[in-house]
N, C-alpha and C positions, 0 to 999 in steps of 0.2 A: 813339718807337719807332724803333729801328733796322731799316731795310728792306734787303734785299739788293740789290746792284747787278746788275740783269738788263741793263744796256746791253751792246750788241755792235754790230759794223759792220753796215750794212745787208746783206740777203741777197746772196749772190754766186751765180754761175752755176757749177753743178756739171757738168763736162763729161761725166762717166760717166753722170749721170742724162740728160743731153740726148741722148746716144747712144742710150741705151735707150729713150727716147721716140720717137726717129726710127725705130728698129728695129721697135717695136711698131706703129707706124702704117703702116710699109712693109709689114710682113706681113699687115696687115689691108686694105691697099689703100685707105687713108684719107688725106685731105689733112690735114696738120698746120697748126693755126693758131697764132696768137700766144699765144693764151689757154692753149692746151695746152703749148706750149713753155715758158710761164712757170713750169711746175712743176718746171723745172730750177733755179730760183732757190732756195736753201736758206740758213738761218742758218749762220754760219761756226762756230757752237758746237755743231752737231749732228754725229753720225755717221751717214752715209746707209746705210741697208739696202735692197737691190735689191727692188723689187715685181715678183715673178716672174709675176703675172697681170694687171699693170695699169701706168699711168704714174705715178701720184703715189707718191713715195718714202716709205719707212718712214724716220722721223727719230728718232734716239736721243740723249738729252741727258742728262748725267751731271754732278751737281755735289754736293760735300760729302757723297759716299757716298749720294745718292739718285739714282733713275734716273726719267726721264720719257720715254715713247715716244709719239710722234705716228704714228697709223695712218690709212691711206686710208679714205675714207668708204664706199666700196663694200663691202657685207657679206662677200661671198665672197672679195674680196681680203683683207680684214681676217683673216678666220678661217685663210685659208691662211698668211699672213704670221705671224700670232701662233704658230700651231702649229709652223711649219717655221723661223722665223727668231727671233723674239722670245722665245719660252719658252725654247728652248736656251741662249740668251745670258743670260737672267736666271738660270737654274740655275747657268750656268758663272760668272756674276759673283758671286752671293751664296753659292755653295758649299754649298747645301743641297739634299739629295737628298729630294724628296716624291713618292711615287708615288701618283697618282690614276687609279682605274679606275671604269668605269661598267658597269652591267648594266641591261637594260630587259626588262621582261615585258609583253606585250599581253594585257589583261584585257578580257573581253566578258561580256554578259548580267548585268551589275550596275552600279548607279548609283554615282557617286563618293562620295556620302554613306553609302550601305550599305556600300561598301568600306571606308571610313574607320572606320566603326563596328566592323566585322568584325575589323580588325586593329589597333585602337587600343591595346589592352594591349601587343602585340608592339612597335608603332611607338614607344611611350613608353619601351621599355627597349632601344633600339638602342644598340650600343656605341658608345664614342667614335670619331669619324671616319666613321661610317657615317650617310649622310642619304638620306631617301626623299622623292621628288617626285612628285606626282599631275599627270599631263599629259593631260587629258581632251580627246578628239576626238569628232566625230559618230559615234556607234556603238561606240566602244571607248575603253579608257583605257590610256595608256602609264604604267608604274610604273617609274621610273627610280631606280636605287640608285647613289649616288656615294660611293666610299670612298677615304679618304686615309690613308697610312700610310708608315712608314720603309722598308718593303721589300715587294717584289712578292709574295712568298709569304704573308705575314700578310694583305695586302690581298685576295688571291684567295681565301684560305680564308675570310675574314669574308664576302665576297660570295657563295661558294658555298653556304655555311650559310644565308645570308639568302635566297637564291633557292630553295633547297629547301624552306625553311619556307613560303614564300610558295606554292610549287606543291603542297605536301602540304595547306595550309589551304585554298586557294581552289578546288583541284580542276579541275573542267572550266571554270571561269571563266578558267582561264590558257589562252589560245589559243597563245601561243608565249613562249619564253624569249630571243628575239632582237629587235633593234630594227628592224622592218620594217612597212611599211604593210600592210593586209589584201591588196592585189593582189599585193605582193611575196611574201607568205606563201603566197597562192594558187599562184603561179608556181613557188615552191619545193617545194610539195607535188606538182605536176604534173610537175616535172623528176624529183622523186625517185621518183615511180611511173611515169615514162615515159608520161605520158597526154597526149592532145591534148584541146583544150578550145575550145568555141564558145559564143556567146551569142545569144539571141534577145530583142530589146528593144522594149518599147512605150513605157511612160511615162519610161524613163530614156534614151530618145532617142540611144542610142550611147555614153553616158557609160561605161558598163562596158568597151566596146571601147576607147574612148580612154584610159581610165586603164591598161589592159592594155598598149596599144601605146607608152605612155610608158617601159615598162620595158626596158632594154637585154637582148638576148638572148631577148626573149620569143617571137620567131618560131619557137623550137624546139617550143613547146607551144600557142601560140594561132593558131588557123587562120583565125578571121574571126567576123563576126556578121552578123545581119540586123536592121535596124530595121524592124520591122513595126507601124507607126503606125496604119495603116487595117486594117479587117477584111478588105478584100480582099487586101491583102498577107499577112495572117495565113493566109488560105486558100490563095493561089495560091503563095507561097513556102515556107510552113511545113506546109501540108497540115492546118491547123486545120479541123475539121468546120463546116459551115455551121449544122448543127442543134445543136452545142454552143454557138456564139455566140448562136443564137437563144433557147436554153433558159436559158443562164446569163449572158450579156452577156460583153463582152470583159474586164472586170475580174472575173475569177473564177479559182478555183483550177483548175477543170476546163480553161479555155482556156489558163492558164499551163502546165499539165502538157503539152497538146497542142502547145504552142509548143516546149517543151524537147524533147520527143520528135522534133518536127519538124526542129529543127536538128541533132540528132544525125544524122538521116538525109540532110538537105541537105548537110551539110559532112562527113559520115563520120567525126566526131570521137569520142572515147571518154566524154566527159562534156560536159554543158552546163547553163547557167542561163537562164532565161526570166524577164522582168518585165512585169507588166501592171497599171497602177493609175492613180490620179487625182492629179496632181501640182498641180492647181489653177492659178489660184484659184477658177476656175468648174468645172462638171461634177459637183460632189458631191451626193449625196442622203443622206437619213437612213439607208438600208441600206448605202449606199456613200459614205462621207464623204471629202472631200478629205484626201489623206494615206494612204489605203488602198492598199496595194500587195499584189498576189498574185504570189508567185515559185514557181518550179519548179526542182528540182535533179535531173538525170537522169544515169544510166548506162545502158548497154544492157540491163541486167537489172532496173533499178528506177527509179522516178521518184518524189520526194517533193515535196509542196506545203505551202506555209505562206502565211498573210496577216498583214501587218504593218500597223500604223498610225503614221505618222510625222508629227511636228508642224513648224510652220514654212511659210515661203512656197515658192513653186515651186522654186527652186534648192536649197533645204535638203531639200525632200523628194527630189528626184532624187539629191543628193550622198549623202543618208543612205542612200536605197533601194540605191544602187551599193555603198557600203561594207558594207551588211548582206549583200548578195548574195554578195561575196568571203568574207566571214567564214562565211556558212552553207555556202557550197560547200566551203571548207576542212572544216568539221566533217562534212559529208555524206561527203566522200571518205574521211575517217578510219574513217568506220563501214563502209567497203566495202574 
């Protein structure tokens, strides 16, 4: 069997890559060692493509009409380099224009299996080039539509029709027709309505506030929160009645409601969410098992309460409860 001759001279130093590495380390105030500097050694058979976000170069090899691209190992560097450097070169090299577009819906209140069963006939008849992916998360499902075609107009038309069919068919299960996390959707809702928001957390331990503050620009709408883990803090900081705590216990819809109304007063915000539950692994009982979480959603004119039961260990209960709090807050605001 004939084998291609892959021999080449040993890797040589690419001065352009070396300068780039030194610049990156200088900007970061780091000391460059010999191992890092060795990234400037590249095969003479490759075409070097700069790595805008890191030090390891992208290497483009071409032989007999075929292209091989070596990418950096760091995921965010690879994604950026592929989208901004490699893909445009591939399209230019092979001369074929293929339009690829994506649309994502956020679906709630339905299991993945029930969802698949509900849209199975439609999914089986998707037009050529249109693909559907189920991307489940704790508390919600992202439905991603990917469409390939020869021109943008036809691709957009196919995607518009598919999204509309899903919205019409799934109704209230469609929380959004944009690719966003539940906390991003809440921030968008608050911005659109020009409302301020706060949270009173017990079992979620500040996770709701943490996830909100991870969003750029959220300071326009999120004013803060209180982690009222003890009954004393619930009473002193949020004004929860001692008689309510005695009669119903900390994990109750009555206490969650007073917590939400208390954070409205304490922070002077327009709307609020409160959580009180049993994250486990201990502390549960027959009437109040591990995973039980009471939530309250409040605006100045109304408070709504709900009780949920979440499976899993402590971290999963906290994460799932936080996610559902965002989702239910969005739904509550849309009704007001």
